[in-house]
mmCIF file as gemmi writes it, N, C-alpha and C atoms, coordinates in Angstrom:
data_model
loop_
_atom_site.group_PDB
_atom_site.id
_atom_site.type_symbol
_atom_site.label_atom_id
_atom_site.label_alt_id
_atom_site.label_comp_id
_atom_site.label_asym_id
_atom_site.label_entity_id
_atom_site.label_seq_id
_atom_site.pdbx_PDB_ins_code
_atom_site.Cartn_x
_atom_site.Cartn_y
_atom_site.Cartn_z
_atom_site.occupancy
_atom_site.B_iso_or_equiv
_atom_site.pdbx_formal_charge
_atom_site.auth_seq_id
_atom_site.auth_asym_id
_atom_site.pdbx_PDB_model_num
ATOM 1 N N . MET Axp A 1 ? -52.56 -6.664 23.32 1 0 ? 1 A 1
ATOM 2 C CA . MET Axp A 1 ? -51.426 -7.384 22.817 1 0 ? 1 A 1
ATOM 3 C C . MET Axp A 1 ? -50.91 -6.956 21.172 1 0 ? 1 A 1
ATOM 4 N N . ALA Axp A 2 ? -51.682 -6.158 20.7 1 0 ? 2 A 1
ATOM 5 C CA . ALA Axp A 2 ? -51.101 -5.414 19.38 1 0 ? 2 A 1
ATOM 6 C C . ALA Axp A 2 ? -50.17 -4.347 19.754 1 0 ? 2 A 1
ATOM 7 N N . THR Axp A 3 ? -50.286 -3.67 20.968 1 0 ? 3 A 1
ATOM 8 C CA . THR Axp A 3 ? -49.345 -2.725 21.257 1 0 ? 3 A 1
ATOM 9 C C . THR Axp A 3 ? -48.016 -3.31 21.798 1 0 ? 3 A 1
ATOM 10 N N . MET Axp A 4 ? -48.324 -4.546 22.312 1 0 ? 4 A 1
ATOM 11 C CA . MET Axp A 4 ? -46.917 -5.656 22.66 1 0 ? 4 A 1
ATOM 12 C C . MET Axp A 4 ? -46.363 -5.636 21.534 1 0 ? 4 A 1
ATOM 13 N N . ASN Axp A 5 ? -46.654 -6.146 20.514 1 0 ? 5 A 1
ATOM 14 C CA . ASN Axp A 5 ? -46.252 -6.718 19.099 1 0 ? 5 A 1
ATOM 15 C C . ASN Axp A 5 ? -45.677 -5.418 18.405 1 0 ? 5 A 1
ATOM 16 N N . ARG Axp A 6 ? -46.454 -4.376 18.526 1 0 ? 6 A 1
ATOM 17 C CA . ARG Axp A 6 ? -45.491 -3.091 17.863 1 0 ? 6 A 1
ATOM 18 C C . ARG Axp A 6 ? -44.256 -2.742 18.767 1 0 ? 6 A 1
ATOM 19 N N . PHE Axp A 7 ? -44.472 -3.047 20.264 1 0 ? 7 A 1
ATOM 20 C CA . PHE Axp A 7 ? -43.233 -2.575 20.934 1 0 ? 7 A 1
ATOM 21 C C . PHE Axp A 7 ? -41.861 -3.286 20.402 1 0 ? 7 A 1
ATOM 22 N N . LYS Axp A 8 ? -42.335 -4.686 20.361 1 0 ? 8 A 1
ATOM 23 C CA . LYS Axp A 8 ? -41.279 -5.96 20.168 1 0 ? 8 A 1
ATOM 24 C C . LYS Axp A 8 ? -40.657 -5.447 18.707 1 0 ? 8 A 1
ATOM 25 N N . SER Axp A 9 ? -41.554 -5.205 18.057 1 0 ? 9 A 1
ATOM 26 C CA . SER Axp A 9 ? -41.201 -4.939 16.539 1 0 ? 9 A 1
ATOM 27 C C . SER Axp A 9 ? -40.315 -3.689 16.417 1 0 ? 9 A 1
ATOM 28 N N . GLY Axp A 10 ? -40.817 -2.62 17.362 1 0 ? 10 A 1
ATOM 29 C CA . GLY Axp A 10 ? -40.126 -1.385 17.34 1 0 ? 10 A 1
ATOM 30 C C . GLY Axp A 10 ? -38.636 -1.397 18.025 1 0 ? 10 A 1
ATOM 31 N N . LEU Axp A 11 ? -38.147 -2.687 18.824 1 0 ? 11 A 1
ATOM 32 C CA . LEU Axp A 11 ? -37.194 -2.746 19.418 1 0 ? 11 A 1
ATOM 33 C C . LEU Axp A 11 ? -36.405 -3.605 18.338 1 0 ? 11 A 1
ATOM 34 N N . ARG Axp A 12 ? -36.869 -4.826 17.72 1 0 ? 12 A 1
ATOM 35 C CA . ARG Axp A 12 ? -36.046 -5.303 16.762 1 0 ? 12 A 1
ATOM 36 C C . ARG Axp A 12 ? -35.656 -4.252 15.481 1 0 ? 12 A 1
ATOM 37 N N . THR Axp A 13 ? -36.502 -3.238 15.101 1 0 ? 13 A 1
ATOM 38 C CA . THR Axp A 13 ? -35.904 -2.491 14.092 1 0 ? 13 A 1
ATOM 39 C C . THR Axp A 13 ? -34.922 -1.583 14.728 1 0 ? 13 A 1
ATOM 40 N N . GLY Axp A 14 ? -35.02 -0.937 15.955 1 0 ? 14 A 1
ATOM 41 C CA . GLY Axp A 14 ? -34.03 -0.167 16.642 1 0 ? 14 A 1
ATOM 42 C C . GLY Axp A 14 ? -32.816 -0.944 16.352 1 0 ? 14 A 1
ATOM 43 N N . ALA Axp A 15 ? -32.835 -2.3 17.057 1 0 ? 15 A 1
ATOM 44 C CA . ALA Axp A 15 ? -31.52 -3.281 17.342 1 0 ? 15 A 1
ATOM 45 C C . ALA Axp A 15 ? -31.188 -3.34 15.939 1 0 ? 15 A 1
ATOM 46 N N . GLU Axp A 16 ? -31.823 -3.51 14.72 1 0 ? 16 A 1
ATOM 47 C CA . GLU Axp A 16 ? -31.092 -3.574 13.549 1 0 ? 16 A 1
ATOM 48 C C . GLU Axp A 16 ? -30.431 -2.395 12.912 1 0 ? 16 A 1
ATOM 49 N N . LYS Axp A 17 ? -31.169 -1.198 13.075 1 0 ? 17 A 1
ATOM 50 C CA . LYS Axp A 17 ? -30.439 0.161 13.088 1 0 ? 17 A 1
ATOM 51 C C . LYS Axp A 17 ? -29.08 0.347 13.678 1 0 ? 17 A 1
ATOM 52 N N . VAL Axp A 18 ? -29.061 -0.102 14.862 1 0 ? 18 A 1
ATOM 53 C CA . VAL Axp A 18 ? -27.957 0.102 15.809 1 0 ? 18 A 1
ATOM 54 C C . VAL Axp A 18 ? -26.852 -0.954 15.127 1 0 ? 18 A 1
ATOM 55 N N . ALA Axp A 19 ? -27.223 -2.054 14.789 1 0 ? 19 A 1
ATOM 56 C CA . ALA Axp A 19 ? -26.46 -2.995 14.48 1 0 ? 19 A 1
ATOM 57 C C . ALA Axp A 19 ? -25.655 -2.611 12.857 1 0 ? 19 A 1
ATOM 58 N N . ARG Axp A 20 ? -26.611 -2.012 12.3 1 0 ? 20 A 1
ATOM 59 C CA . ARG Axp A 20 ? -26.287 -1.424 11.073 1 0 ? 20 A 1
ATOM 60 C C . ARG Axp A 20 ? -25.183 -0.321 10.939 1 0 ? 20 A 1
ATOM 61 N N . LEU Axp A 21 ? -25.489 0.818 11.913 1 0 ? 21 A 1
ATOM 62 C CA . LEU Axp A 21 ? -24.556 1.909 12.206 1 0 ? 21 A 1
ATOM 63 C C . LEU Axp A 21 ? -23.227 1.206 12.682 1 0 ? 21 A 1
ATOM 64 N N . GLY Axp A 22 ? -23.258 0.264 13.556 1 0 ? 22 A 1
ATOM 65 C CA . GLY Axp A 22 ? -21.808 -0.307 13.923 1 0 ? 22 A 1
ATOM 66 C C . GLY Axp A 22 ? -21.185 -1.001 12.832 1 0 ? 22 A 1
ATOM 67 N N . ALA Axp A 23 ? -21.997 -1.483 12.029 1 0 ? 23 A 1
ATOM 68 C CA . ALA Axp A 23 ? -21.207 -2.303 10.712 1 0 ? 23 A 1
ATOM 69 C C . ALA Axp A 23 ? -20.659 -1.28 9.99 1 0 ? 23 A 1
ATOM 70 N N . GLY Axp A 24 ? -21.441 0.074 9.874 1 0 ? 24 A 1
ATOM 71 C CA . GLY Axp A 24 ? -21.158 1.285 8.773 1 0 ? 24 A 1
ATOM 72 C C . GLY Axp A 24 ? -19.61 1.737 9.402 1 0 ? 24 A 1
ATOM 73 N N . ALA Axp A 25 ? -19.584 2.026 10.62 1 0 ? 25 A 1
ATOM 74 C CA . ALA Axp A 25 ? -18.582 2.444 11.421 1 0 ? 25 A 1
ATOM 75 C C . ALA Axp A 25 ? -17.3 1.394 10.941 1 0 ? 25 A 1
ATOM 76 N N . GLN Axp A 26 ? -17.489 0.157 11.225 1 0 ? 26 A 1
ATOM 77 C CA . GLN Axp A 26 ? -16.446 -0.901 11.157 1 0 ? 26 A 1
ATOM 78 C C . GLN Axp A 26 ? -16.112 -0.627 9.552 1 0 ? 26 A 1
ATOM 79 N N . ILE Axp A 27 ? -16.945 -0.597 8.65 1 0 ? 27 A 1
ATOM 80 C CA . ILE Axp A 27 ? -16.69 -0.528 6.991 1 0 ? 27 A 1
ATOM 81 C C . ILE Axp A 27 ? -16.014 0.521 6.896 1 0 ? 27 A 1
ATOM 82 N N . ASP Axp A 28 ? -16.146 2.065 7.469 1 0 ? 28 A 1
ATOM 83 C CA . ASP Axp A 28 ? -15.367 2.904 7.585 1 0 ? 28 A 1
ATOM 84 C C . ASP Axp A 28 ? -13.86 2.902 7.609 1 0 ? 28 A 1
ATOM 85 N N . GLU Axp A 29 ? -13.808 2.131 8.953 1 0 ? 29 A 1
ATOM 86 C CA . GLU Axp A 29 ? -12.499 2.244 9.758 1 0 ? 29 A 1
ATOM 87 C C . GLU Axp A 29 ? -11.615 1.189 8.458 1 0 ? 29 A 1
ATOM 88 N N . LEU Axp A 30 ? -12.213 0.17 8.033 1 0 ? 30 A 1
ATOM 89 C CA . LEU Axp A 30 ? -11.738 -0.756 7.209 1 0 ? 30 A 1
ATOM 90 C C . LEU Axp A 30 ? -10.951 -0.004 5.786 1 0 ? 30 A 1
ATOM 91 N N . ARG Axp A 31 ? -12.184 0.639 5.435 1 0 ? 31 A 1
ATOM 92 C CA . ARG Axp A 31 ? -11.83 1.587 4.079 1 0 ? 31 A 1
ATOM 93 C C . ARG Axp A 31 ? -10.469 2.513 4.303 1 0 ? 31 A 1
ATOM 94 N N . ASP Axp A 32 ? -10.466 3.183 5.516 1 0 ? 32 A 1
ATOM 95 C CA . ASP Axp A 32 ? -9.352 3.846 5.944 1 0 ? 32 A 1
ATOM 96 C C . ASP Axp A 32 ? -8.045 3.026 5.767 1 0 ? 32 A 1
ATOM 97 N N . ARG Axp A 33 ? -8.3 1.954 6.666 1 0 ? 33 A 1
ATOM 98 C CA . ARG Axp A 33 ? -7.016 1.04 6.709 1 0 ? 33 A 1
ATOM 99 C C . ARG Axp A 33 ? -6.595 0.557 5.492 1 0 ? 33 A 1
ATOM 100 N N . VAL Axp A 34 ? -7.41 0.254 4.589 1 0 ? 34 A 1
ATOM 101 C CA . VAL Axp A 34 ? -7.047 -0.067 3.087 1 0 ? 34 A 1
ATOM 102 C C . VAL Axp A 34 ? -6.263 0.956 2.432 1 0 ? 34 A 1
ATOM 103 N N . THR Axp A 35 ? -6.837 2.135 2.703 1 0 ? 35 A 1
ATOM 104 C CA . THR Axp A 35 ? -6.217 3.301 2.034 1 0 ? 35 A 1
ATOM 105 C C . THR Axp A 35 ? -4.848 3.205 2.308 1 0 ? 35 A 1
ATOM 106 N N . VAL Axp A 36 ? -4.309 3.224 3.893 1 0 ? 36 A 1
ATOM 107 C CA . VAL Axp A 36 ? -3.145 3.299 4.254 1 0 ? 36 A 1
ATOM 108 C C . VAL Axp A 36 ? -2.235 2.213 3.872 1 0 ? 36 A 1
ATOM 109 N N . LEU Axp A 37 ? -2.965 0.932 3.656 1 0 ? 37 A 1
ATOM 110 C CA . LEU Axp A 37 ? -2.214 -0.128 3.406 1 0 ? 37 A 1
ATOM 111 C C . LEU Axp A 37 ? -1.399 0.098 1.951 1 0 ? 37 A 1
ATOM 112 N N . GLU Axp A 38 ? -2.822 0.499 1.177 1 0 ? 38 A 1
ATOM 113 C CA . GLU Axp A 38 ? -2.344 0.869 -0.334 1 0 ? 38 A 1
ATOM 114 C C . GLU Axp A 38 ? -1.115 1.894 -0.228 1 0 ? 38 A 1
ATOM 115 N N . GLU Axp A 39 ? -1.301 2.859 0.517 1 0 ? 39 A 1
ATOM 116 C CA . GLU Axp A 39 ? 0.008 3.898 0.317 1 0 ? 39 A 1
ATOM 117 C C . GLU Axp A 39 ? 1.199 2.916 0.876 1 0 ? 39 A 1
ATOM 118 N N . GLU Axp A 40 ? 1.589 2.312 1.729 1 0 ? 40 A 1
ATOM 119 C CA . GLU Axp A 40 ? 2.323 1.65 2.216 1 0 ? 40 A 1
ATOM 120 C C . GLU Axp A 40 ? 2.851 0.777 1.242 1 0 ? 40 A 1
ATOM 121 N N . VAL Axp A 41 ? 2.217 -0.102 0.419 1 0 ? 41 A 1
ATOM 122 C CA . VAL Axp A 41 ? 2.458 -1.084 -0.636 1 0 ? 41 A 1
ATOM 123 C C . VAL Axp A 41 ? 3.294 -0.184 -1.593 1 0 ? 41 A 1
ATOM 124 N N . GLN Axp A 42 ? 2.762 1.019 -2.058 1 0 ? 42 A 1
ATOM 125 C CA . GLN Axp A 42 ? 3.151 1.761 -3.093 1 0 ? 42 A 1
ATOM 126 C C . GLN Axp A 42 ? 4.641 1.931 -2.711 1 0 ? 42 A 1
ATOM 127 N N . GLU Axp A 43 ? 4.847 2.727 -1.332 1 0 ? 43 A 1
ATOM 128 C CA . GLU Axp A 43 ? 6.169 3.203 -1.156 1 0 ? 43 A 1
ATOM 129 C C . GLU Axp A 43 ? 6.997 1.964 -0.867 1 0 ? 43 A 1
ATOM 130 N N . ALA Axp A 44 ? 6.753 0.726 -0.606 1 0 ? 44 A 1
ATOM 131 C CA . ALA Axp A 44 ? 7.533 -0.338 -0.592 1 0 ? 44 A 1
ATOM 132 C C . ALA Axp A 44 ? 7.979 -0.438 -2.038 1 0 ? 44 A 1
ATOM 133 N N . ARG Axp A 45 ? 6.878 -0.605 -2.96 1 0 ? 45 A 1
ATOM 134 C CA . ARG Axp A 45 ? 7.234 -0.812 -4.275 1 0 ? 45 A 1
ATOM 135 C C . ARG Axp A 45 ? 8.313 0.249 -4.958 1 0 ? 45 A 1
ATOM 136 N N . GLN Axp A 46 ? 8.282 1.477 -4.527 1 0 ? 46 A 1
ATOM 137 C CA . GLN Axp A 46 ? 9.309 2.585 -4.875 1 0 ? 46 A 1
ATOM 138 C C . GLN Axp A 46 ? 10.705 2.068 -4.26 1 0 ? 46 A 1
ATOM 139 N N . VAL Axp A 47 ? 10.464 1.683 -3.015 1 0 ? 47 A 1
ATOM 140 C CA . VAL Axp A 47 ? 12.018 1.238 -2.342 1 0 ? 47 A 1
ATOM 141 C C . VAL Axp A 47 ? 12.661 0.242 -3.033 1 0 ? 47 A 1
ATOM 142 N N . ASN Axp A 48 ? 11.921 -0.995 -3.468 1 0 ? 48 A 1
ATOM 143 C CA . ASN Axp A 48 ? 12.229 -2.126 -3.996 1 0 ? 48 A 1
ATOM 144 C C . ASN Axp A 48 ? 12.857 -1.867 -5.659 1 0 ? 48 A 1
ATOM 145 N N . LEU Axp A 49 ? 12.276 -1.012 -6.303 1 0 ? 49 A 1
ATOM 146 C CA . LEU Axp A 49 ? 12.652 -0.47 -7.4 1 0 ? 49 A 1
ATOM 147 C C . LEU Axp A 49 ? 14.084 0.273 -7.321 1 0 ? 49 A 1
ATOM 148 N N . ARG Axp A 50 ? 14.168 0.972 -6.328 1 0 ? 50 A 1
ATOM 149 C CA . ARG Axp A 50 ? 15.482 1.699 -5.876 1 0 ? 50 A 1
ATOM 150 C C . ARG Axp A 50 ? 16.425 0.736 -5.609 1 0 ? 50 A 1
ATOM 151 N N . LEU Axp A 51 ? 16.281 -0.194 -4.74 1 0 ? 51 A 1
ATOM 152 C CA . LEU Axp A 51 ? 17.076 -1.216 -4.337 1 0 ? 51 A 1
ATOM 153 C C . LEU Axp A 51 ? 17.552 -2.144 -5.404 1 0 ? 51 A 1
ATOM 154 N N . ALA Axp A 52 ? 16.587 -2.476 -6.468 1 0 ? 52 A 1
ATOM 155 C CA . ALA Axp A 52 ? 16.976 -3.357 -7.635 1 0 ? 52 A 1
ATOM 156 C C . ALA Axp A 52 ? 18.036 -2.452 -8.659 1 0 ? 52 A 1
ATOM 157 N N . GLU Axp A 53 ? 17.659 -1.066 -8.528 1 0 ? 53 A 1
ATOM 158 C CA . GLU Axp A 53 ? 18.428 -0.154 -9.444 1 0 ? 53 A 1
ATOM 159 C C . GLU Axp A 53 ? 19.742 -0.222 -8.66 1 0 ? 53 A 1
ATOM 160 N N . LEU Axp A 54 ? 19.784 -0.268 -7.453 1 0 ? 54 A 1
ATOM 161 C CA . LEU Axp A 54 ? 21.573 -0.189 -6.704 1 0 ? 54 A 1
ATOM 162 C C . LEU Axp A 54 ? 21.973 -1.103 -6.992 1 0 ? 54 A 1
ATOM 163 N N . VAL Axp A 55 ? 21.424 -2.414 -6.973 1 0 ? 55 A 1
ATOM 164 C CA . VAL Axp A 55 ? 21.976 -3.528 -7.14 1 0 ? 55 A 1
ATOM 165 C C . VAL Axp A 55 ? 22.662 -3.902 -8.501 1 0 ? 55 A 1
ATOM 166 N N . ASP Axp A 56 ? 21.943 -3.141 -9.332 1 0 ? 56 A 1
ATOM 167 C CA . ASP Axp A 56 ? 22.437 -3.367 -10.702 1 0 ? 56 A 1
ATOM 168 C C . ASP Axp A 56 ? 23.828 -2.396 -10.944 1 0 ? 56 A 1
ATOM 169 N N . VAL Axp A 57 ? 23.781 -1.455 -10.317 1 0 ? 57 A 1
ATOM 170 C CA . VAL Axp A 57 ? 24.962 -0.544 -10.282 1 0 ? 57 A 1
ATOM 171 C C . VAL Axp A 57 ? 25.89 -1.113 -9.469 1 0 ? 57 A 1
ATOM 172 N N . VAL Axp A 58 ? 25.722 -1.678 -8.343 1 0 ? 58 A 1
ATOM 173 C CA . VAL Axp A 58 ? 26.914 -2.741 -7.745 1 0 ? 58 A 1
ATOM 174 C C . VAL Axp A 58 ? 27.566 -3.714 -8.445 1 0 ? 58 A 1
ATOM 175 N N . GLN Axp A 59 ? 26.541 -4.458 -8.945 1 0 ? 59 A 1
ATOM 176 C CA . GLN Axp A 59 ? 26.931 -5.364 -10.006 1 0 ? 59 A 1
ATOM 177 C C . GLN Axp A 59 ? 27.741 -5.139 -10.965 1 0 ? 59 A 1
ATOM 178 N N . GLU Axp A 60 ? 27.294 -4.056 -11.615 1 0 ? 60 A 1
ATOM 179 C CA . GLU Axp A 60 ? 28.151 -3.502 -12.811 1 0 ? 60 A 1
ATOM 180 C C . GLU Axp A 60 ? 29.577 -3.288 -12.422 1 0 ? 60 A 1
ATOM 181 N N . LEU Axp A 61 ? 29.845 -2.55 -11.055 1 0 ? 61 A 1
ATOM 182 C CA . LEU Axp A 61 ? 31.012 -2.095 -10.269 1 0 ? 61 A 1
ATOM 183 C C . LEU Axp A 61 ? 31.781 -3.077 -10.121 1 0 ? 61 A 1
ATOM 184 N N . LEU Axp A 62 ? 31.407 -4.352 -9.873 1 0 ? 62 A 1
ATOM 185 C CA . LEU Axp A 62 ? 32.192 -5.556 -9.101 1 0 ? 62 A 1
ATOM 186 C C . LEU Axp A 62 ? 32.703 -6.173 -10.157 1 0 ? 62 A 1
ATOM 187 N N . LEU Axp A 63 ? 32.333 -5.938 -11.335 1 0 ? 63 A 1
ATOM 188 C CA . LEU Axp A 63 ? 32.761 -6.609 -12.303 1 0 ? 63 A 1
ATOM 189 C C . LEU Axp A 63 ? 34.31 -6.486 -12.687 1 0 ? 63 A 1
ATOM 190 N N . PRO Axp A 64 ? 35.187 -7.516 -13.177 1 0 ? 64 A 1
ATOM 191 C CA . PRO Axp A 64 ? 36.453 -6.925 -13.206 1 0 ? 64 A 1
ATOM 192 C C . PRO Axp A 64 ? 36.564 -5.831 -14.548 1 0 ? 64 A 1
ATOM 193 N N . VAL Axp A 65 ? 37.488 -5.259 -14.376 1 0 ? 65 A 1
ATOM 194 C CA . VAL Axp A 65 ? 37.637 -3.839 -15.335 1 0 ? 65 A 1
ATOM 195 C C . VAL Axp A 65 ? 37.682 -4.386 -16.612 1 0 ? 65 A 1
ATOM 196 N N . ALA Axp A 66 ? 38.284 -5.422 -16.895 1 0 ? 66 A 1
ATOM 197 C CA . ALA Axp A 66 ? 38.202 -6.156 -18.535 1 0 ? 66 A 1
ATOM 198 C C . ALA Axp A 66 ? 37.211 -6.379 -18.875 1 0 ? 66 A 1
ATOM 199 N N . GLN Axp A 67 ? 36.299 -6.631 -18.226 1 0 ? 67 A 1
ATOM 200 C CA . GLN Axp A 67 ? 34.57 -7.086 -18.385 1 0 ? 67 A 1
ATOM 201 C C . GLN Axp A 67 ? 33.797 -5.922 -18.229 1 0 ? 67 A 1
ATOM 202 N N . ARG Axp A 68 ? 33.908 -4.989 -17.799 1 0 ? 68 A 1
ATOM 203 C CA . ARG Axp A 68 ? 33.112 -3.766 -17.29 1 0 ? 68 A 1
ATOM 204 C C . ARG Axp A 68 ? 32.883 -3.116 -18.635 1 0 ? 68 A 1
ATOM 205 N N . ASP Axp A 69 ? 31.427 -2.514 -18.878 1 0 ? 69 A 1
ATOM 206 C CA . ASP Axp A 69 ? 30.909 -1.886 -19.931 1 0 ? 69 A 1
ATOM 207 C C . ASP Axp A 69 ? 30.661 -0.436 -19.41 1 0 ? 69 A 1
ATOM 208 N N . GLU Axp A 70 ? 31.583 0.303 -19.624 1 0 ? 70 A 1
ATOM 209 C CA . GLU Axp A 70 ? 31.556 1.884 -18.935 1 0 ? 70 A 1
ATOM 210 C C . GLU Axp A 70 ? 30.093 2.232 -19.638 1 0 ? 70 A 1
ATOM 211 N N . ALA Axp A 71 ? 29.585 2.138 -20.605 1 0 ? 71 A 1
ATOM 212 C CA . ALA Axp A 71 ? 28.455 2.695 -21.135 1 0 ? 71 A 1
ATOM 213 C C . ALA Axp A 71 ? 27.301 2.073 -20.223 1 0 ? 71 A 1
ATOM 214 N N . LYS Axp A 72 ? 27.356 0.74 -19.733 1 0 ? 72 A 1
ATOM 215 C CA . LYS Axp A 72 ? 26.38 0.209 -18.852 1 0 ? 72 A 1
ATOM 216 C C . LYS Axp A 72 ? 26.572 0.736 -17.337 1 0 ? 72 A 1
ATOM 217 N N . VAL Axp A 73 ? 27.663 1.104 -16.994 1 0 ? 73 A 1
ATOM 218 C CA . VAL Axp A 73 ? 27.953 1.528 -15.7 1 0 ? 73 A 1
ATOM 219 C C . VAL Axp A 73 ? 27.413 2.949 -15.22 1 0 ? 73 A 1
ATOM 220 N N . ALA Axp A 74 ? 27.621 3.731 -16.484 1 0 ? 74 A 1
ATOM 221 C CA . ALA Axp A 74 ? 26.957 4.937 -16.573 1 0 ? 74 A 1
ATOM 222 C C . ALA Axp A 74 ? 25.442 4.988 -16.584 1 0 ? 74 A 1
ATOM 223 N N . GLU Axp A 75 ? 24.96 4.217 -17.626 1 0 ? 75 A 1
ATOM 224 C CA . GLU Axp A 75 ? 23.425 3.99 -17.472 1 0 ? 75 A 1
ATOM 225 C C . GLU Axp A 75 ? 22.943 3.466 -16.369 1 0 ? 75 A 1
ATOM 226 N N . ALA Axp A 76 ? 23.319 2.607 -15.703 1 0 ? 76 A 1
ATOM 227 C CA . ALA Axp A 76 ? 22.934 1.926 -14.067 1 0 ? 76 A 1
ATOM 228 C C . ALA Axp A 76 ? 22.909 3.117 -13.175 1 0 ? 76 A 1
ATOM 229 N N . VAL Axp A 77 ? 24.177 3.98 -13.159 1 0 ? 77 A 1
ATOM 230 C CA . VAL Axp A 77 ? 24.217 4.947 -12.199 1 0 ? 77 A 1
ATOM 231 C C . VAL Axp A 77 ? 23.074 5.996 -12.481 1 0 ? 77 A 1
ATOM 232 N N . GLU Axp A 78 ? 22.908 6.277 -13.906 1 0 ? 78 A 1
ATOM 233 C CA . GLU Axp A 78 ? 21.882 7.639 -14.16 1 0 ? 78 A 1
ATOM 234 C C . GLU Axp A 78 ? 20.362 6.868 -13.816 1 0 ? 78 A 1
ATOM 235 N N . ARG Axp A 79 ? 20.228 5.804 -14.187 1 0 ? 79 A 1
ATOM 236 C CA . ARG Axp A 79 ? 18.948 5.134 -13.554 1 0 ? 79 A 1
ATOM 237 C C . ARG Axp A 79 ? 18.691 5.312 -12.119 1 0 ? 79 A 1
ATOM 238 N N . PHE Axp A 80 ? 19.964 4.87 -11.391 1 0 ? 80 A 1
ATOM 239 C CA . PHE Axp A 80 ? 19.551 4.78 -9.822 1 0 ? 80 A 1
ATOM 240 C C . PHE Axp A 80 ? 19.217 6.318 -9.51 1 0 ? 80 A 1
ATOM 241 N N . GLU Axp A 81 ? 20.241 7.423 -10.051 1 0 ? 81 A 1
ATOM 242 C CA . GLU Axp A 81 ? 20.038 8.615 -9.442 1 0 ? 81 A 1
ATOM 243 C C . GLU Axp A 81 ? 18.719 9.08 -9.862 1 0 ? 81 A 1
ATOM 244 N N . LYS Axp A 82 ? 18.334 8.779 -11.001 1 0 ? 82 A 1
ATOM 245 C CA . LYS Axp A 82 ? 16.791 9.191 -11.303 1 0 ? 82 A 1
ATOM 246 C C . LYS Axp A 82 ? 15.793 8.902 -10.327 1 0 ? 82 A 1
ATOM 247 N N . TYR Axp A 83 ? 15.767 7.383 -10.073 1 0 ? 83 A 1
ATOM 248 C CA . TYR Axp A 83 ? 14.6 6.837 -9.054 1 0 ? 83 A 1
ATOM 249 C C . TYR Axp A 83 ? 15.062 7.556 -7.944 1 0 ? 83 A 1
ATOM 250 N N . SER Axp A 84 ? 16.387 7.816 -7.444 1 0 ? 84 A 1
ATOM 251 C CA . SER Axp A 84 ? 16.799 8.322 -6.124 1 0 ? 84 A 1
ATOM 252 C C . SER Axp A 84 ? 16.196 9.685 -5.916 1 0 ? 84 A 1
ATOM 253 N N . LYS Axp A 85 ? 16.077 10.482 -7.067 1 0 ? 85 A 1
ATOM 254 C CA . LYS Axp A 85 ? 15.507 11.833 -6.883 1 0 ? 85 A 1
ATOM 255 C C . LYS Axp A 85 ? 14.051 11.649 -6.773 1 0 ? 85 A 1
ATOM 256 N N . GLY Axp A 86 ? 13.541 10.803 -7.384 1 0 ? 86 A 1
ATOM 257 C CA . GLY Axp A 86 ? 11.94 10.586 -7.261 1 0 ? 86 A 1
ATOM 258 C C . GLY Axp A 86 ? 11.361 10.453 -5.914 1 0 ? 86 A 1
ATOM 259 N N . LEU Axp A 87 ? 12.077 9.904 -5.202 1 0 ? 87 A 1
ATOM 260 C CA . LEU Axp A 87 ? 11.744 9.447 -3.821 1 0 ? 87 A 1
ATOM 261 C C . LEU Axp A 87 ? 12.007 10.414 -2.916 1 0 ? 87 A 1
């Protein structure tokens, strides 16, 4: 009887270890996936910033010539070029 209890206890302990190992592998996979997603989010942020700068340039260029501030246009183009080179 005592041998059977030890055997059952050993099986439970072994099953728990296997379950923990499986969970550990899943946790590692999830950590890797989070890393990839964080990199993708950062890339999306950079693209969105570049798009915002481009919208600023286009907005300044679409203003009628009489209302256009050439200094603002030059500044907007410069910002866009700066961010474009950074990507």
